[in-house]
Backbone bond lengths (Angstrom), bond angles and torsions (degrees), N, CA, C in turn:
res aa  C-N    CA-C-N  psi(-1)  N-CA   C-N-CA  omega(-1)  CA-C   N-CA-C  phi
1 M - - - 1.464 - - 1.524 109.67 -
2 T 1.323 117.49 127.86 1.454 121.66 -178.54 1.523 109.85 -75.36
3 P 1.369 117.68 128.71 1.462 119.41 -179.44 1.523 111.35 -67.75
4 A 1.337 115.99 156.08 1.464 121.00 178.45 1.526 109.83 -65.66
5 V 1.327 114.82 145.54 1.457 120.35 -179.86 1.526 109.06 -87.30
6 R 1.336 116.08 124.02 1.460 121.70 -179.67 1.533 110.06 -96.15
7 L 1.312 115.81 167.91 1.463 120.46 178.04 1.523 110.68 -60.92
8 V 1.330 116.35 -41.39 1.464 119.42 -179.48 1.527 110.67 -63.76
9 D 1.337 117.29 -32.84 1.455 120.83 177.10 1.528 110.56 -63.60
10 R 1.329 115.89 -41.58 1.466 119.99 -179.37 1.527 111.08 -67.49
11 V 1.329 116.16 -38.28 1.466 120.08 178.94 1.528 110.18 -65.59
12 Q 1.333 117.05 -45.14 1.461 120.79 179.07 1.526 111.36 -62.52
13 Y 1.316 115.97 -40.83 1.466 120.31 -179.49 1.526 110.72 -66.60
14 A 1.328 117.13 -41.86 1.461 120.69 178.35 1.526 110.60 -62.22
15 A 1.336 116.24 -41.26 1.468 120.14 178.39 1.530 110.42 -63.78
16 L 1.336 116.41 -40.37 1.464 120.33 178.39 1.519 110.95 -60.63
17 R 1.328 117.09 -45.59 1.458 119.84 -177.74 1.530 112.00 -66.11
18 V 1.327 116.72 -34.09 1.467 119.82 175.63 1.525 110.18 -65.29
19 I 1.329 116.24 -43.65 1.470 120.47 179.66 1.526 110.31 -62.83
20 V 1.330 116.66 -42.59 1.466 120.60 178.85 1.521 110.47 -60.88
21 A 1.325 116.33 -43.94 1.460 120.17 -179.52 1.525 111.33 -62.50
22 L 1.328 116.57 -42.23 1.466 120.25 -179.48 1.529 111.45 -68.59
23 L 1.339 116.03 -42.78 1.458 119.22 -179.13 1.523 111.79 -68.95
24 G 1.339 115.93 -25.21 1.452 118.94 177.64 1.518 112.99 -66.01
25 L 1.332 116.58 -12.71 1.465 121.41 -179.26 1.525 112.40 -89.47
26 V 1.339 117.43 -8.40 1.468 120.30 -176.41 1.530 109.84 -121.04
27 P 1.341 117.15 157.56 1.472 119.79 177.49 1.527 111.77 -62.84
28 F 1.323 115.06 157.17 1.459 121.23 -178.99 1.530 111.05 -56.25
29 G 1.331 116.95 -41.58 1.465 120.56 -178.63 1.507 112.87 -62.45
30 V 1.332 116.79 -34.70 1.462 120.74 177.93 1.527 109.80 -68.40
31 A 1.342 116.44 -42.37 1.463 120.43 177.72 1.529 110.37 -61.62
32 S 1.324 116.26 -40.25 1.459 120.63 179.44 1.526 110.97 -63.75
33 A 1.327 116.28 -44.80 1.466 120.29 179.71 1.522 111.08 -64.66
34 A 1.327 116.33 -38.93 1.463 119.67 177.07 1.520 110.63 -62.77
35 G 1.339 115.79 -39.10 1.454 119.44 177.39 1.514 112.20 -61.24
36 A 1.336 116.80 -40.05 1.463 120.84 178.21 1.526 110.31 -62.05
37 C 1.324 117.14 -39.38 1.469 121.17 178.25 1.528 110.71 -63.18
38 F 1.326 116.95 -45.42 1.465 120.47 177.58 1.531 110.08 -61.97
39 G 1.336 116.25 -38.80 1.449 119.49 178.93 1.516 112.12 -62.11
40 R 1.323 116.29 -39.08 1.469 119.65 178.19 1.523 111.36 -62.99
41 L 1.330 115.98 -35.42 1.462 118.88 176.59 1.531 110.95 -64.97
42 G 1.334 116.09 -35.58 1.458 119.99 177.62 1.517 111.81 -62.81
43 Y 1.337 115.34 -33.10 1.467 120.09 177.57 1.528 110.37 -73.74
44 S 1.326 115.33 -51.13 1.461 121.81 179.82 1.530 108.91 -154.68
45 P 1.297 119.24 128.26 1.474 127.03 17.68 1.522 115.60 -94.39
46 L 1.348 118.56 -6.44 1.464 119.64 -172.89 1.524 113.01 -69.22
47 G 1.341 117.03 -35.97 1.465 120.45 176.69 1.517 113.97 64.29
48 I 1.347 116.91 37.31 1.461 121.08 -178.73 1.538 109.80 -69.13
49 R 1.327 116.33 118.65 1.471 124.18 -179.90 1.535 112.22 57.66
50 R 1.322 117.21 27.51 1.460 120.32 179.78 1.529 111.98 -60.87
51 K 1.330 116.72 -40.73 1.461 118.94 -178.74 1.525 110.93 -64.01
52 V 1.335 116.22 -37.97 1.465 120.35 178.78 1.522 110.39 -65.19
53 V 1.321 116.30 -48.89 1.469 120.47 -178.32 1.516 110.65 -62.42
54 D 1.315 117.30 -45.81 1.470 120.22 -179.37 1.526 111.03 -62.10
55 A 1.333 116.84 -41.50 1.466 120.34 179.63 1.521 111.15 -65.57
56 Q 1.342 116.36 -40.63 1.464 120.00 178.95 1.530 110.91 -61.32
57 L 1.315 115.28 -46.10 1.470 119.42 -177.99 1.529 111.58 -69.70
58 D 1.320 117.15 -32.77 1.467 119.48 175.06 1.524 110.70 -60.64
59 M 1.335 116.31 -40.16 1.462 120.54 -179.49 1.528 112.07 -74.35
60 A 1.336 116.33 -37.96 1.466 119.84 -176.28 1.522 112.39 -77.19
61 Y 1.332 116.93 -33.91 1.473 120.85 -174.06 1.530 111.18 -130.11
62 P 1.333 117.70 62.44 1.469 118.89 179.77 1.526 112.75 -65.06
63 E 1.343 116.06 -20.05 1.461 119.77 -177.59 1.523 113.06 -80.51
64 L 1.334 117.74 -13.17 1.461 121.11 -178.28 1.522 111.10 -87.94
65 S 1.317 115.32 157.69 1.459 120.24 175.80 1.524 109.56 -76.20
66 A 1.320 116.26 164.05 1.458 120.62 177.82 1.526 110.92 -60.55
67 T 1.309 116.95 -35.65 1.466 121.02 179.10 1.524 110.96 -65.69
68 E 1.329 116.67 -40.72 1.467 120.51 179.57 1.521 111.03 -67.68
69 R 1.324 116.68 -42.05 1.468 119.36 177.93 1.529 110.88 -66.11
70 D 1.312 116.52 -35.38 1.462 120.55 178.43 1.530 111.02 -63.60
71 A 1.324 116.65 -38.31 1.465 120.38 178.66 1.530 110.75 -64.55
72 I 1.338 117.10 -39.66 1.469 120.79 177.20 1.521 109.89 -64.31
73 A 1.334 116.77 -42.45 1.465 120.80 -179.60 1.523 110.91 -61.27
74 R 1.320 117.31 -45.26 1.468 120.84 179.65 1.531 110.20 -59.62
75 A 1.336 115.86 -44.96 1.467 120.04 -179.80 1.523 110.98 -63.92
76 A 1.334 117.14 -37.44 1.472 120.62 -179.94 1.521 110.97 -65.26
77 Y 1.319 117.42 -38.34 1.463 120.26 176.68 1.521 111.17 -66.17
78 E 1.322 116.15 -42.35 1.464 119.36 177.08 1.521 110.70 -60.78
79 N 1.324 116.05 -42.85 1.465 119.76 -179.25 1.517 111.13 -63.44
80 L 1.332 116.90 -42.37 1.461 119.42 -179.88 1.528 110.70 -63.61
81 G 1.327 116.63 -37.47 1.462 119.63 175.88 1.518 111.85 -63.57
82 R 1.330 116.42 -40.83 1.469 120.40 176.39 1.527 110.73 -60.79
83 V 1.327 115.91 -46.16 1.469 120.39 -178.72 1.524 109.91 -56.89
84 G 1.333 116.13 -43.48 1.454 119.53 -177.27 1.522 113.00 -61.73
85 L 1.330 117.67 -50.18 1.463 119.55 -176.75 1.529 111.83 -78.17
86 E 1.321 117.91 -35.10 1.464 119.37 177.37 1.522 110.81 -63.02
87 T 1.313 116.04 -43.34 1.462 120.14 -179.22 1.527 110.75 -65.96
88 T 1.315 116.44 -34.32 1.456 120.69 179.86 1.526 112.07 -60.48
89 V 1.341 116.36 -37.86 1.477 119.52 -176.61 1.526 112.69 -100.19
90 L 1.318 116.91 -2.60 1.460 120.38 -172.38 1.521 112.84 -57.98
91 S 1.324 116.93 -42.10 1.455 119.43 -174.09 1.521 112.66 -70.41
92 T 1.327 117.49 -11.72 1.469 119.81 178.85 1.525 111.54 -84.45
93 L 1.333 116.86 -7.32 1.457 120.72 -176.07 1.521 111.12 -90.39
94 P 1.330 118.27 137.73 1.466 120.17 172.87 1.526 110.18 -71.23
95 A 1.336 116.05 161.55 1.467 120.79 -176.02 1.527 111.54 -56.63
96 G 1.327 117.06 -40.00 1.456 119.78 -179.40 1.510 112.74 -61.78
97 R 1.333 116.36 -38.16 1.465 120.27 179.06 1.523 110.80 -69.37
98 V 1.328 116.92 -37.45 1.472 119.95 176.90 1.527 109.75 -59.43
99 L 1.320 116.73 -44.80 1.467 120.39 -179.71 1.518 111.64 -63.86
100 E 1.323 117.68 -32.77 1.457 120.93 179.85 1.526 112.34 -66.04
101 L 1.313 116.94 -21.08 1.463 120.83 -179.82 1.519 112.14 -76.21
102 F 1.335 117.31 -8.55 1.456 122.28 -172.77 1.530 113.32 -117.31
103 H 1.324 114.61 146.91 1.456 121.73 162.57 1.530 108.05 -78.78
104 E 1.313 116.28 169.39 1.458 119.49 175.73 1.529 109.93 -60.89
105 P 1.326 118.02 137.06 1.468 120.04 -178.29 1.521 111.59 -71.61
106 R 1.308 115.43 159.84 1.465 121.95 174.30 1.526 108.51 -106.91
107 G 1.319 115.61 131.11 1.457 120.36 179.59 1.513 113.49 83.31
108 W 1.333 117.44 19.36 1.465 120.73 -178.20 1.525 112.04 -59.56
109 E 1.330 116.63 -26.79 1.465 119.85 -178.64 1.529 112.05 -61.81
110 H 1.328 117.06 -26.25 1.472 119.33 179.12 1.531 110.47 -68.39
111 V 1.317 117.29 -31.28 1.459 121.76 177.25 1.523 110.44 -72.73
112 T 1.330 116.11 -49.72 1.469 119.62 -176.12 1.521 111.58 -65.97
113 Q 1.322 117.41 -38.81 1.466 120.17 179.59 1.520 111.15 -65.24
114 A 1.328 116.60 -42.30 1.463 119.84 -179.30 1.523 110.84 -65.83
115 L 1.322 117.47 -44.52 1.456 120.20 -179.13 1.522 111.52 -67.63
116 A 1.338 116.88 -32.96 1.462 120.31 179.31 1.529 111.27 -65.48
117 A 1.338 117.00 -26.91 1.462 120.90 179.63 1.525 111.76 -71.67
118 G 1.345 116.83 -17.40 1.458 120.83 174.65 1.509 115.97 77.96
119 K 1.345 117.54 11.51 1.471 119.88 -178.67 1.519 112.28 -100.64
120 G 1.337 116.02 3.77 1.446 119.36 -175.81 1.518 110.62 86.22
121 L 1.330 115.92 179.30 1.463 120.81 -175.57 1.520 109.44 -153.70
122 L 1.325 115.61 135.63 1.454 121.71 172.82 1.523 108.50 -101.27
123 L 1.324 117.12 122.31 1.458 122.69 177.80 1.524 108.10 -106.88
124 V 1.327 115.77 111.17 1.460 121.14 -178.51 1.520 108.05 -95.29
125 S 1.319 116.11 130.98 1.454 119.54 -177.52 1.516 110.52 -136.36
126 G 1.334 115.58 -179.79 1.453 121.65 178.67 1.513 109.91 -143.85
127 H 1.320 116.50 175.90 1.460 121.67 -176.81 1.535 109.74 -84.08
128 L 1.314 114.48 68.69 1.459 122.45 -179.15 1.520 108.93 -119.56
129 S 1.337 116.06 135.55 1.462 122.52 -179.84 1.528 108.97 53.18
130 N 1.347 119.13 -134.02 1.471 120.40 178.60 1.520 108.91 -106.43
131 W 1.332 115.47 90.44 1.464 120.92 -176.78 1.527 111.98 -65.78
132 E 1.314 117.81 -30.03 1.471 120.34 177.36 1.526 110.71 -66.58
133 L 1.313 116.73 -37.83 1.462 121.12 179.77 1.524 111.17 -64.90
134 G 1.337 116.22 -31.05 1.462 119.86 178.80 1.512 112.65 -61.55
135 A 1.335 117.10 -42.12 1.466 120.06 178.41 1.520 110.66 -63.68
136 G 1.345 116.70 -39.32 1.454 120.14 177.75 1.513 112.64 -64.56
137 F 1.333 116.36 -36.36 1.465 120.77 177.83 1.525 110.88 -63.84
138 L 1.318 116.53 -44.98 1.461 120.38 -179.57 1.526 110.92 -61.72
139 A 1.336 116.38 -43.97 1.459 119.96 178.96 1.529 110.77 -63.73
140 A 1.337 116.42 -39.73 1.465 120.37 -179.41 1.525 111.68 -66.03
141 R 1.330 117.30 -26.49 1.467 121.13 177.01 1.518 112.45 -86.73
142 G 1.318 116.23 5.91 1.450 119.78 174.33 1.506 115.54 90.87
143 V 1.326 118.09 10.55 1.465 120.99 178.74 1.533 108.92 -79.73
144 P 1.328 118.74 123.61 1.469 120.17 174.72 1.528 108.94 -71.53
145 I 1.311 116.68 107.10 1.463 119.47 -170.16 1.516 112.37 -127.33
146 E 1.326 114.43 139.55 1.453 122.61 170.60 1.524 106.72 -122.12
147 A 1.321 116.79 143.50 1.457 120.65 -176.05 1.522 110.38 -127.22
148 V 1.320 115.33 136.31 1.461 121.11 179.09 1.525 108.80 -83.33
149 A 1.321 116.61 130.70 1.462 121.61 -178.33 1.523 110.10 -141.26
150 R 1.322 115.01 156.55 1.471 120.84 174.00 1.517 108.96 -95.06
151 R 1.316 116.31 147.17 1.456 120.04 175.43 1.530 110.22 -71.59
152 M 1.320 115.43 146.54 1.456 120.95 176.41 1.521 109.60 -88.42
153 N 1.327 115.93 160.44 1.460 120.33 -178.53 1.523 112.16 -66.31
154 N 1.342 116.16 -33.39 1.462 120.12 179.30 1.530 108.67 -88.17
155 P 1.330 119.48 110.07 1.465 120.17 -175.45 1.528 113.68 -65.32
156 L 1.330 117.83 -28.95 1.462 120.22 178.95 1.529 110.87 -70.51
157 V 1.320 116.28 -44.43 1.466 120.40 177.30 1.526 110.07 -66.82
158 D 1.338 115.85 -39.87 1.461 120.39 177.85 1.530 110.98 -59.12
159 G 1.320 116.40 -44.16 1.459 120.45 178.59 1.513 111.94 -64.16
160 Y 1.341 116.30 -39.08 1.467 119.93 178.92 1.530 110.73 -62.94
161 L 1.337 116.46 -46.68 1.464 119.70 -179.02 1.533 111.30 -64.72
162 T 1.332 116.21 -37.82 1.471 119.54 178.13 1.521 110.39 -63.19
163 R 1.325 117.01 -45.24 1.466 120.56 178.26 1.530 111.15 -63.96
164 S 1.337 116.38 -37.29 1.462 120.48 179.33 1.520 111.03 -63.65
165 R 1.320 116.02 -43.65 1.460 119.77 178.15 1.526 111.16 -63.89
166 Q 1.317 115.88 -39.91 1.463 119.54 179.88 1.522 111.75 -66.62
167 R 1.349 117.46 -35.34 1.469 119.85 176.91 1.518 111.30 -64.52
168 L 1.331 116.43 -28.02 1.462 120.55 176.89 1.528 112.20 -78.14
169 G 1.319 116.61 -12.36 1.454 120.75 -177.74 1.504 113.51 100.42
170 V 1.335 116.94 12.96 1.462 122.29 -178.85 1.534 108.80 -104.90
171 T 1.325 116.59 117.78 1.463 121.16 176.50 1.522 109.04 -83.86
172 V 1.320 117.11 131.95 1.458 121.60 -176.70 1.522 110.82 -92.41
173 I 1.326 115.95 131.47 1.465 122.96 170.51 1.526 106.56 -111.22
174 F 1.317 117.33 115.55 1.460 118.29 177.80 1.524 109.36 -76.71
175 D 1.333 115.04 146.08 1.464 119.83 -168.77 1.523 113.43 -56.43
176 H 1.340 118.26 -31.82 1.465 119.05 -179.23 1.531 111.98 -72.64
177 D 1.341 117.32 -13.62 1.468 121.25 177.03 1.525 112.73 -102.78
178 A 1.336 117.20 0.82 1.464 120.70 -170.24 1.526 112.91 -60.96
179 V 1.329 117.24 -40.94 1.466 120.17 -176.97 1.525 110.98 -60.05
180 K 1.314 116.53 -34.78 1.463 120.54 -179.24 1.528 112.40 -87.09
181 R 1.326 116.74 -39.55 1.453 120.40 -171.29 1.522 114.35 -82.60
182 I 1.335 118.50 -34.12 1.466 119.94 -177.61 1.526 111.82 -62.69
183 P 1.342 120.02 -47.91 1.474 118.97 177.64 1.522 112.61 -57.56
184 R 1.330 116.97 -38.64 1.456 120.11 179.92 1.534 110.52 -65.12
185 A 1.331 116.55 -41.84 1.464 120.44 -178.06 1.527 111.49 -65.14
186 V 1.332 117.80 -44.13 1.458 118.99 -178.02 1.531 111.17 -72.06
187 R 1.323 117.34 -31.42 1.465 119.19 175.26 1.527 110.64 -62.71
188 E 1.331 116.32 -28.62 1.457 120.92 177.47 1.526 112.22 -85.16
189 G 1.332 116.94 5.61 1.463 121.11 176.77 1.513 114.52 80.22
190 K 1.337 117.43 20.51 1.458 120.79 -177.35 1.526 111.13 -93.25
191 A 1.328 114.32 164.58 1.458 120.86 170.98 1.524 108.33 -94.06
192 V 1.319 116.31 142.99 1.470 121.90 178.13 1.519 107.75 -123.70
193 G 1.334 115.68 123.56 1.455 120.87 179.70 1.515 111.79 -97.16
194 L 1.342 115.93 135.26 1.460 121.26 179.54 1.525 109.13 -135.77
195 L 1.326 116.46 130.48 1.457 121.36 171.22 1.521 107.52 -83.28
196 A 1.319 116.52 125.08 1.470 119.65 -171.24 1.525 111.67 -131.43
197 D 1.336 116.28 47.18 1.468 117.85 178.98 1.528 112.04 -135.83
198 Q 1.333 116.24 25.03 1.459 119.87 173.76 1.525 109.16 -136.42
199 G 1.327 115.84 122.53 1.460 120.67 -177.42 1.509 111.57 -81.57
200 V 1.331 116.28 70.96 1.462 121.11 -177.61 1.527 110.10 -67.73
201 K 1.323 115.62 136.22 1.462 120.43 179.05 1.525 110.21 -60.83
202 G 1.329 116.27 133.70 1.456 121.14 179.12 1.509 113.85 100.72
203 L 1.351 117.59 -18.75 1.459 120.48 177.86 1.520 109.50 -90.78
204 A 1.324 116.87 139.63 1.465 120.72 175.76 1.520 108.84 -60.75
205 A 1.320 116.44 133.90 1.461 119.26 -172.40 1.516 111.39 -147.92
206 S 1.318 114.69 160.32 1.455 123.12 172.15 1.519 108.30 -119.76
207 Y 1.317 116.82 153.70 1.456 121.13 174.22 1.524 108.32 -98.38
208 V 1.324 115.64 113.68 1.468 121.04 -177.73 1.523 108.53 -132.62
209 P 1.342 117.13 159.63 1.470 119.34 -178.79 1.528 112.41 -67.82
210 F 1.326 114.88 137.49 1.459 122.85 171.90 1.523 106.21 -143.04
211 F 1.307 116.53 113.60 1.461 122.48 -173.87 1.527 110.94 55.27
212 G 1.336 115.47 41.04 1.457 120.79 173.90 1.506 115.90 80.79
213 R 1.333 118.16 1.94 1.466 121.22 179.85 1.529 109.16 -127.66
214 L 1.340 115.56 145.95 1.456 119.05 178.03 1.529 109.55 -65.86
215 A 1.318 115.84 131.73 1.457 121.48 -179.73 1.522 108.98 -130.12
216 R 1.307 116.65 134.38 1.467 121.92 178.20 1.529 107.92 -70.98
217 T 1.338 115.94 117.94 1.462 121.54 -169.50 1.525 110.55 -129.16
218 P 1.332 118.12 130.04 1.469 120.80 179.77 1.528 111.82 -55.41
219 K 1.332 115.73 135.04 1.458 119.58 -179.59 1.523 112.76 -108.78
220 G 1.332 116.36 9.42 1.458 119.82 179.28 1.513 114.48 -53.13
221 P 1.360 118.89 -48.72 1.470 118.78 179.38 1.523 113.18 -57.17
222 A 1.334 116.44 -40.00 1.459 119.94 179.80 1.522 111.49 -67.41
223 V 1.325 116.58 -41.33 1.463 120.96 -179.99 1.519 110.89 -62.65
224 F 1.327 117.47 -46.26 1.464 121.29 -179.77 1.526 111.06 -66.70
225 A 1.332 117.00 -39.24 1.465 120.27 -179.88 1.520 111.17 -61.12
226 L 1.332 116.56 -42.47 1.457 120.39 -179.34 1.526 111.84 -74.36
227 R 1.310 116.81 -43.35 1.458 120.57 -174.57 1.531 112.41 -66.06
228 F 1.335 115.97 -37.90 1.462 119.33 -174.64 1.526 113.81 -112.50
229 G 1.330 117.18 3.03 1.462 119.72 178.86 1.518 112.84 63.91
230 I 1.327 117.01 40.49 1.460 122.56 -176.25 1.530 109.58 -96.61
231 P 1.332 118.48 135.91 1.469 119.35 174.08 1.523 111.17 -65.23
232 C 1.320 115.51 147.38 1.461 122.04 -176.02 1.530 108.45 -125.75
233 V 1.317 116.68 130.18 1.463 121.78 -177.62 1.521 109.40 -131.56
234 L 1.327 117.05 132.52 1.456 120.80 172.39 1.523 107.96 -74.32
235 A 1.339 117.20 130.94 1.467 121.95 -178.46 1.528 108.53 -134.08
236 V 1.325 116.36 111.71 1.462 119.59 -179.24 1.525 110.11 -131.42
237 V 1.319 114.51 157.24 1.459 122.36 178.14 1.524 108.49 -107.77
238 V 1.339 117.31 139.18 1.460 121.40 172.39 1.523 108.55 -130.71
239 R 1.302 115.80 151.78 1.462 121.80 178.05 1.519 108.03 -102.02
240 E 1.331 116.37 121.80 1.454 121.12 -178.50 1.529 110.15 -82.71
241 T 1.331 115.89 170.15 1.466 120.48 -174.05 1.521 113.08 -64.66
242 D 1.336 117.72 -22.12 1.465 119.78 179.93 1.530 112.31 -86.17
243 G 1.342 117.44 3.21 1.449 121.25 177.75 1.513 114.52 93.04
244 R 1.340 117.42 -12.99 1.455 119.38 177.33 1.531 109.04 -87.24
245 Y 1.322 114.61 161.16 1.462 120.85 -176.32 1.523 110.92 -101.82
246 R 1.321 114.00 165.08 1.460 120.79 175.27 1.520 108.88 -147.05
247 M 1.332 116.26 138.52 1.456 119.60 174.71 1.517 109.72 -97.92
248 L 1.326 114.77 138.37 1.456 122.28 179.14 1.523 108.49 -116.05
249 F 1.325 115.86 131.74 1.462 121.07 -179.24 1.524 109.49 -124.48
250 E 1.334 116.18 133.09 1.467 122.18 176.88 1.517 108.98 -138.04
251 P 1.319 118.46 134.42 1.469 119.11 176.49 1.522 111.00 -67.78
252 V 1.305 116.28 138.78 1.464 121.81 175.10 1.526 107.58 -95.69
253 P 1.333 117.95 125.19 1.467 119.17 179.79 1.512 112.22 -64.69
254 V 1.330 115.98 124.11 1.466 122.23 178.81 1.527 107.69 -120.65
255 T 1.330 116.36 110.90 1.461 122.06 -179.30 1.521 108.96 -121.99
256 D 1.330 115.08 126.92 1.456 121.08 -179.91 1.523 108.97 -106.78
257 T 1.346 115.65 102.38 1.462 120.72 -179.73 1.529 111.87 -95.26
258 G 1.322 115.97 -4.79 1.464 120.16 -174.47 1.513 112.56 98.00
259 D 1.331 116.82 -15.72 1.466 121.44 175.56 1.524 106.86 -90.98
260 R 1.326 117.22 87.80 1.457 121.09 -170.47 1.530 112.58 -59.70
261 E 1.316 116.83 -44.05 1.466 119.24 -178.34 1.525 111.16 -66.83
262 G 1.343 116.13 -45.77 1.456 119.86 -179.80 1.514 112.10 -66.15
263 D 1.343 116.45 -41.50 1.465 120.24 178.99 1.524 110.87 -63.20
264 T 1.328 116.25 -40.81 1.470 120.34 179.39 1.518 110.72 -60.80
265 D 1.325 116.38 -47.83 1.466 119.84 -179.19 1.526 111.41 -62.63
266 R 1.326 117.55 -37.01 1.467 119.81 179.87 1.530 111.28 -67.11
267 I 1.331 116.86 -37.83 1.463 119.79 178.82 1.525 110.18 -68.01
268 V 1.333 117.05 -43.59 1.467 120.49 178.01 1.526 110.35 -59.91
269 A 1.334 115.90 -43.49 1.467 119.66 178.70 1.528 110.97 -63.39
270 A 1.327 116.28 -35.54 1.471 119.89 -178.46 1.519 111.31 -66.83
271 Y 1.350 118.13 -50.41 1.463 116.66 -177.30 1.525 112.19 -73.39
272 T 1.329 117.15 -23.23 1.463 119.15 174.87 1.526 110.75 -70.81
273 A 1.334 116.78 -40.05 1.466 120.63 177.73 1.524 111.04 -66.37
274 Q 1.328 117.43 -38.21 1.455 120.77 177.81 1.525 110.77 -63.87
275 L 1.323 116.34 -43.85 1.456 120.03 178.34 1.530 110.26 -63.30
276 E 1.324 117.57 -43.99 1.465 120.52 -179.93 1.526 111.26 -57.34
277 R 1.325 116.46 -42.57 1.467 120.00 -178.77 1.527 111.18 -59.16
278 I 1.323 116.71 -40.41 1.466 119.98 -179.44 1.526 110.56 -75.09
279 V 1.334 117.04 -38.39 1.463 119.87 176.81 1.519 110.30 -59.10
280 R 1.324 117.42 -38.59 1.468 120.62 178.69 1.531 111.53 -62.75
281 Q 1.325 116.96 -27.69 1.465 120.17 177.10 1.524 111.71 -79.04
282 Y 1.340 116.97 -27.72 1.469 122.20 -177.31 1.534 109.80 -131.90
283 P 1.329 118.67 58.49 1.471 120.24 -172.09 1.525 113.93 -63.56
284 G 1.329 117.23 -30.35 1.450 120.06 -179.34 1.511 114.06 -75.11
285 Q 1.331 117.80 -3.43 1.451 121.33 179.62 1.526 112.35 -106.78
286 Y 1.319 116.53 8.25 1.465 119.42 -178.76 1.524 110.96 -97.64
287 L 1.331 116.00 153.00 1.465 122.55 -179.27 1.529 109.23 -84.15
288 W 1.307 115.87 83.17 1.462 120.73 179.22 1.534 110.99 -78.61
289 H 1.315 117.76 -0.64 1.462 121.66 -177.46 1.536 112.34 -76.62
290 H 1.329 116.75 -13.27 1.470 121.19 177.82 1.527 109.13 -91.40
291 R 1.317 117.04 133.55 1.474 121.29 -179.20 1.528 109.57 -76.08
292 R 1.319 114.24 86.64 1.470 121.32 -171.18 1.520 113.34 -65.20
293 W 1.317 118.23 -31.60 1.467 120.90 -175.30 1.528 111.94 -109.94
294 R 1.330 116.62 22.50 1.474 119.38 -177.42 1.511 111.17 -63.16
295 R 1.329 118.19 -44.49 1.461 121.56 -178.05 1.519 109.67 -95.97
296 Q 1.324 115.53 132.01 1.449 121.99 -179.31 1.535 109.83 -124.65
297 P 1.340 117.47 153.42 1.468 119.53 -179.03 1.519 111.31 -67.87
298 D 1.317 115.03 150.70 1.463 121.50 176.33 1.525 107.78 -84.50
299 L 1.320 116.24 108.16 1.465 121.65 -178.18 1.524 112.72 -101.77
300 S 1.327 115.88 9.79 1.470 119.24 -173.88 1.529 113.02 -66.91
301 N 1.342 116.38 -26.15 1.474 119.12 -177.35 1.524 113.59 -94.79
302 I 1.338 116.43 3.58 1.455 120.18 -179.23 1.518 109.21 -91.32
303 E 1.326 116.50 123.44 1.455 121.02 -179.89 1.522 110.26 -77.10
304 P 1.334 118.13 140.23 1.478 120.43 179.34 1.510 110.50 -64.74
305 A 1.339 116.58 148.39 1.470 121.56 -179.60 1.508 110.49 -69.73
């Protein structure tokens, strides 16, 4: 059921459309740089979610100095600002221009081999660099892709983003339809993208290590991979030093021993460890603004060994 549209929703939507119109007048690189500037303001003087980011980095990098963690935090704010403005103008770009923003991907053969098998493909990703741009890149390269997304609180903005993704060639699957829509998409030989690094309440999840601490992690990709025998590939975007992007693809090991619960947890742990390794290479491009370790498992009923 679509929520009622409030006055504040209309104001936010009008502001978004004005921003899109203005950004459409400048090159993509200028919009990206402007986003980085806005992101820096979010860090200081506004300090939006500064306590959350600082706490996250303290837990993830206890071995670093405060100065080193501060540098990562500043970069993360800049990256989030880039994501916001880049995504806003992304749908106005033709496919050829989207491809120009990228270097050649690494591990592309894992995508082509999986799709050639005709069983569909699960692409597991995380909130690294510009994850929205990654879906656009895949569509521009001719990959039939559907992506799982959550609805936004503002229905007008939500509709705009959905239409923007569709103009790029990305079909949106809303999370409440995922159980029904994902099997249909893979049966049709499509790739399905899922962000799997936020333990959202209500989603089936496993607790697996992430930066040395248990983190509640969605297990949907693992469940679908086992249930339907679908290949699973980690797919993330990184921003290189020259400002262009690159997609990295790695196969996620999927082993079915018959122990469904144990196999699921091992797959979740595998793609979480793969993501962590890449985040460690590009820490300033990760979304540290999400409280990754907020929810912890209830160990009260476990008897000591």
